C-alpha positions as CSV (number, residue, x, y, z in Angstrom):
1,X,-0.1,0.1,-0.5
2,X,1.5,3.6,-0.9
3,X,1.4,6.0,1.3
4,X,-1.3,8.6,1.4
5,X,-0.4,12.2,-0.1
6,X,-0.3,15.1,2.1
7,X,-3.0,17.5,1.0
8,X,-1.3,21.2,1.0
9,X,-2.7,23.7,3.7
10,X,-5.7,25.2,2.2
11,X,-6.1,23.0,-0.5
12,X,-9.4,22.0,1.6
13,X,-10.7,25.5,2.4
14,X,-10.4,26.5,-1.4
15,X,-12.1,23.6,-2.2
16,X,-15.4,24.4,0.1
17,X,-15.0,27.8,-1.3
18,X,-15.7,27.1,-4.8
19,X,-18.4,24.9,-3.5
20,X,-20.3,27.2,-1.5
21,X,-19.8,30.1,-4.3
22,X,-21.6,27.6,-7.4
23,X,-24.4,27.4,-4.8
24,X,-27.6,29.9,-4.4
25,X,-28.8,28.0,-1.3
26,X,-29.2,29.2,1.9
27,X,-25.7,29.1,4.4
28,X,-27.4,29.5,7.7
29,X,-29.9,27.1,9.3
30,X,-33.5,28.6,9.3
31,X,-34.4,27.8,12.6
32,X,-31.3,29.5,14.5
33,X,-31.7,32.6,12.3
34,X,-35.4,32.5,13.1
35,X,-34.8,32.2,17.1
36,X,-32.0,35.4,16.4
37,X,-34.3,37.3,14.6
38,X,-37.0,37.1,17.5
39,X,-34.6,37.8,20.1
40,X,-33.3,41.0,18.3
41,X,-37.1,41.7,17.9
42,X,-37.4,42.0,22.0
43,X,-34.7,43.6,22.1
44,X,-36.6,47.2,20.4
45,X,-39.4,45.9,21.9
46,X,-41.7,43.4,24.3
47,X,-44.6,42.8,21.8
48,X,-44.5,39.5,20.7
49,X,-45.0,39.7,16.7
50,X,-45.7,36.5,15.0
51,X,-43.5,36.0,12.0
52,X,-44.6,34.5,8.6
53,X,-42.2,31.7,7.3
54,X,-42.1,33.9,3.8
55,X,-41.3,37.3,5.8
56,X,-38.3,35.1,7.8
57,X,-36.7,34.0,4.3
58,X,-37.1,37.7,3.1
59,X,-34.8,38.6,6.0
60,X,-32.2,35.8,5.8
61,X,-31.7,36.1,1.8
62,X,-31.2,39.7,2.3
63,X,-29.1,39.2,5.7
64,X,-26.8,36.5,3.7
65,X,-26.8,38.6,0.5
66,X,-25.6,41.8,2.8
67,X,-23.0,39.2,4.8
68,X,-21.3,37.9,1.0
69,X,-20.8,41.4,-0.1
70,X,-19.7,42.6,3.0
71,X,-16.7,40.0,2.9
72,X,-16.1,40.4,-1.1
73,X,-15.5,44.1,-0.3
74,X,-13.3,43.4,3.2
75,X,-11.5,40.3,1.6
76,X,-10.6,43.2,-1.4
77,X,-9.1,45.5,1.0
78,X,-7.1,42.5,2.2
79,X,-5.7,42.1,-0.9
80,X,-5.3,45.9,-1.2
81,X,-2.8,46.0,1.6
82,X,-1.2,42.7,0.2
83,X,-2.2,39.9,2.3
84,X,-4.8,36.6,1.8
85,X,-6.1,36.8,5.1
86,X,-9.5,38.4,6.0
87,X,-8.9,40.6,9.8
88,X,-11.4,42.2,11.4
89,X,-9.6,45.5,10.3
90,X,-10.8,44.7,6.5
91,X,-14.2,44.4,7.9
92,X,-14.5,47.6,9.6
93,X,-12.3,49.3,6.8
94,X,-14.7,47.9,4.3
95,X,-17.9,49.4,6.9
96,X,-16.5,52.6,7.3
97,X,-16.2,53.0,3.0
98,X,-19.7,52.2,3.0
99,X,-20.7,54.6,5.3
100,X,-22.0,52.2,8.1
101,X,-21.3,52.4,11.5
102,X,-19.4,49.7,13.4
103,X,-22.5,49.0,16.1
104,X,-25.2,49.1,13.9
């Protein structure tokens, strides 16, 4: 039996990135996302709301689209700094360039 070939560092990560780039499926699970939405809603009002499935789905679609765009732009900031690793400061810079505050 021949020894297994060692996979270079990052190869599996690149493979996983390409896999998810080719799909339009939602990546955040629905139930945990709905729970977070309800928790955030309760922070703003003590009144309980009934969320329809379509409303939660629309929020999740918009949230994931926002995150993908934010991370793409932050990756451009990292590449501009001649780095391949995304850092928190890249996301902060991206939000600042977009005119969004850190807290919101």
